[in-house]
N, CA and C of each residue as an Amber inpcrd file, in Angstrom:
protein
   216
 112.8060000  76.7980000  95.0880000 113.3340000  77.8640000  94.2720000
 112.2530000  78.9190000  94.1030000 112.6130000  80.1700000  94.2900000
 111.6970000  81.2820000  94.1010000 112.2160000  82.1320000  92.9530000
 111.3200000  82.4330000  92.0070000 111.7110000  83.2720000  90.8850000
 110.9030000  84.5560000  90.9090000 111.4810000  85.6140000  90.4200000
 110.7940000  86.8900000  90.3530000 110.8830000  87.4150000  88.9350000
 109.7340000  87.8070000  88.3880000 109.6830000  88.3570000  87.0480000
 109.1280000  89.7660000  87.1310000 109.7030000  90.6660000  86.4150000
 109.2140000  92.0410000  86.3580000 109.3970000  92.5400000  84.9400000
 108.3390000  93.1150000  84.4070000 108.4280000  93.6040000  83.0530000
 107.3940000  94.6880000  82.8470000 107.6640000  95.5810000  81.9390000
 106.7300000  96.6360000  81.6240000 106.5490000  96.6990000  80.1130000
 105.3030000  96.6850000  79.7010000 105.0000000  96.8360000  78.2830000
 104.0470000  98.0080000  78.1390000 104.4210000  98.9590000  77.3440000
 103.5710000 100.1200000  77.1520000 103.2130000 100.1840000  75.6760000
 101.9440000  99.9650000  75.4040000 101.4780000 100.0000000  74.0240000
 100.1040000 100.6490000  74.0050000  99.9130000 101.6120000  73.1550000
  98.6210000 102.2780000  73.0650000  97.7560000 101.6060000  72.0260000
  96.6150000 101.1030000  72.4490000  95.6630000 100.4850000  71.5510000
  94.3460000 101.2120000  71.7330000  93.7720000 101.6590000  70.6460000
  92.5410000 102.4380000  70.7070000  91.4390000 101.6910000  71.4390000
  90.7670000 102.3870000  72.3700000  89.6680000 101.8020000  73.1230000
  90.1060000 100.9430000  74.2980000  91.4050000 100.8700000  74.5620000
  91.9050000 100.0770000  75.6820000  92.7210000 100.9550000  76.6070000
  92.8630000 100.5080000  77.8390000  93.6190000 101.2430000  78.8390000
  94.6710000 100.3280000  79.4450000  95.5790000 100.9160000  80.2080000
  96.6400000 100.1350000  80.8250000  96.3050000  99.8480000  82.2870000
  96.5010000  98.5890000  82.6700000  96.2640000  98.1330000  84.0400000
  97.5570000  97.5430000  84.5830000  97.9680000  98.0140000  85.7520000
  99.1360000  97.4520000  86.4290000  98.6340000  96.3210000  87.3230000
  99.1230000  95.1330000  87.0570000  98.6980000  93.9610000  87.8200000
  99.9190000  93.2890000  88.4340000  99.7240000  92.6730000  89.6010000
 100.8040000  91.9130000  90.2310000 100.2160000  90.7660000  91.0240000
 101.0510000  89.7560000  91.2580000 100.6000000  88.5980000  92.0030000
 101.6920000  87.5480000  92.0920000 101.2690000  86.2950000  92.2220000
 102.2200000  85.1900000  92.2700000 101.6760000  84.0170000  91.4660000
 102.5610000  83.0760000  91.1560000 102.1720000  81.9210000  90.3510000
 103.1200000  80.7730000  90.6400000 102.7190000  79.5930000  90.2010000
 103.6010000  78.4470000  90.3680000 102.8630000  77.1330000  90.3270000
 103.5460000  76.1230000  90.8390000 102.9900000  74.7820000  90.9560000
 103.7080000  74.0750000  92.1040000 103.5880000  72.7560000  92.1870000
 104.2240000  72.0130000  93.2800000 105.7510000  72.1160000  93.2530000
 106.3310000  72.4380000  92.0890000 107.7840000  72.4380000  91.9510000
 108.4330000  73.8120000  92.0320000 107.6920000  74.8620000  91.7430000
 108.2970000  76.1950000  91.6710000 107.2210000  77.2560000  91.8800000
 107.6100000  78.3800000  92.4600000 106.6990000  79.5030000  92.6890000
 107.4340000  80.7890000  92.3920000 106.6940000  81.8270000  92.0180000
 107.3380000  83.0970000  91.7220000 106.3670000  84.2590000  91.8270000
 106.9190000  85.4480000  91.8370000 106.1500000  86.6850000  91.8640000
 106.1940000  87.3080000  90.4760000 105.1890000  88.0840000  90.1390000
 105.1640000  88.7560000  88.8500000 104.4800000  90.1100000  88.9780000
 104.8140000  91.0110000  88.0680000 104.0600000  92.2460000  87.8810000
 104.2100000  92.6450000  86.4190000 103.1740000  93.2930000  85.8930000
 103.1500000  93.5830000  84.4640000 102.0920000  94.6430000  84.1910000
 102.2770000  95.4230000  83.1400000 101.2470000  96.3610000  82.7040000
 100.5790000  95.7680000  81.4730000  99.2690000  95.5030000  81.5930000
  98.4880000  94.9160000  80.5100000  97.6570000  96.0020000  79.8350000
  97.5760000  95.9630000  78.5200000  96.6860000  96.8410000  77.7710000
  95.4040000  96.0560000  77.5510000  94.3070000  96.5580000  78.1490000
  93.0700000  95.7840000  78.1640000  91.8470000  96.7030000  78.1080000
  90.7100000  96.1220000  77.7650000  89.4690000  96.8840000  77.6750000
  88.7750000  97.0180000  79.0290000  89.1800000  96.2040000  80.0180000
  88.5780000  96.2520000  81.3550000  89.5140000  95.5780000  82.3560000
  89.2190000  95.7520000  83.6230000  89.9970000  95.0870000  84.6720000
  89.8940000  93.5670000  84.5140000  88.6950000  93.0930000  84.2100000
  88.4980000  91.6480000  84.0310000  89.3320000  91.1220000  82.8610000
  89.4310000  91.9130000  81.7850000  90.2450000  91.5300000  80.6390000
  91.7240000  91.4690000  81.0280000  92.1910000  92.4530000  81.8010000
  93.5880000  92.4570000  82.2640000  93.8660000  91.2420000  83.1450000
  92.9420000  90.9150000  84.0350000  93.1130000  89.7480000  84.9090000
  93.1460000  88.4590000  84.0940000  92.3100000  88.3770000  83.0670000
  92.2910000  87.1980000  82.2050000  93.6210000  87.0520000  81.4520000
  94.1460000  88.1820000  80.9640000  95.4460000  88.1500000  80.2830000
  96.5470000  87.6810000  81.2380000  96.4920000  88.1430000  82.4830000
  97.5010000  87.7480000  83.4800000  97.4410000  86.2480000  83.7370000
  96.2320000  85.7210000  83.8840000  96.0930000  84.2840000  84.1220000
  96.6770000  83.4770000  82.9690000  96.4170000  83.9140000  81.7450000
  96.9400000  83.2040000  80.5780000  98.4620000  83.3170000  80.4940000
  98.9860000  84.5130000  80.7650000 100.4270000  84.7340000  80.6270000
 101.2430000  83.9840000  81.6730000 100.7360000  83.8930000  82.9020000
 101.5500000  83.3350000  83.9860000 101.1630000  81.9160000  84.3910000
 100.1760000  81.3250000  83.7390000  99.7920000  79.9480000  84.0570000
 100.9040000  78.9980000  83.6400000 101.2490000  78.0990000  84.5280000
 102.2510000  77.0780000  84.2310000 101.5690000  75.7130000  84.2100000
 102.1490000  74.7920000  83.4880000 101.6380000  73.4230000  83.4720000
 102.3530000  72.6510000  84.5630000 101.6050000  71.9870000  85.3920000
 102.2070000  71.1950000  86.4530000 101.1790000  70.8840000  87.5160000
 101.5390000  69.9930000  88.4290000 100.6130000  69.6270000  89.4950000
 100.2870000  70.8340000  90.3730000  99.0200000  71.0550000  90.6050000
  98.5200000  72.1400000  91.4600000  98.9800000  73.5240000  90.9860000
  98.9900000  73.7370000  89.6680000  99.3820000  75.0330000  89.1090000
  98.3690000  76.1010000  89.5200000  98.8800000  77.3180000  89.7490000
  97.9990000  78.4120000  90.1640000  98.5320000  79.7530000  89.6800000
  97.6390000  80.7230000  89.5560000  97.9680000  82.1240000  89.3160000
  97.0910000  82.9230000  90.2690000  97.7010000  83.6910000  91.1620000
  96.9660000  84.5710000  92.0670000  97.2110000  86.0140000  91.6570000
  96.1360000  86.7680000  91.5220000  96.2370000  88.1850000  91.1950000
  95.9530000  88.9590000  92.4790000  96.9710000  89.6440000  92.9670000
  96.8560000  90.3860000  94.2220000  96.3200000  91.7970000  93.9990000
  96.6360000  92.3720000  92.8300000  96.2410000  93.7470000  92.5390000
  96.1860000  93.9330000  91.0420000  95.2090000  94.6950000  90.5730000
  95.1130000  95.0460000  89.1740000  94.4360000  96.4090000  89.1160000
  95.2160000  97.4620000  88.8920000  94.6790000  98.8200000  88.9730000
  94.8820000  99.5700000  87.6690000  93.9200000 100.4070000  87.3430000
  93.9600000 101.2350000  86.1570000  95.0440000 102.2930000  86.3160000
  95.8750000 102.4480000  85.2840000  96.9420000 103.4430000  85.3130000
  96.4430000 104.7480000  84.7120000  96.8400000 105.8440000  85.2950000
  96.4330000 107.1660000  84.7820000  97.4310000 107.6890000  83.8010000
């Protein structure tokens, strides 16, 4: 089974910027694609948020970030 998630969150937080990130995630039982706009203080912060948001519990669980770019 392949699932696809797409969502956009736009929130202005002082001192933070928006990063558009996309990738895939899953485990031995299921895999899916995702994309999301994270409000973060850095690219590393956005990537960390993505890992936390899309991590699943299960055998061989993974989150791959293919792209994470600053939005203008």
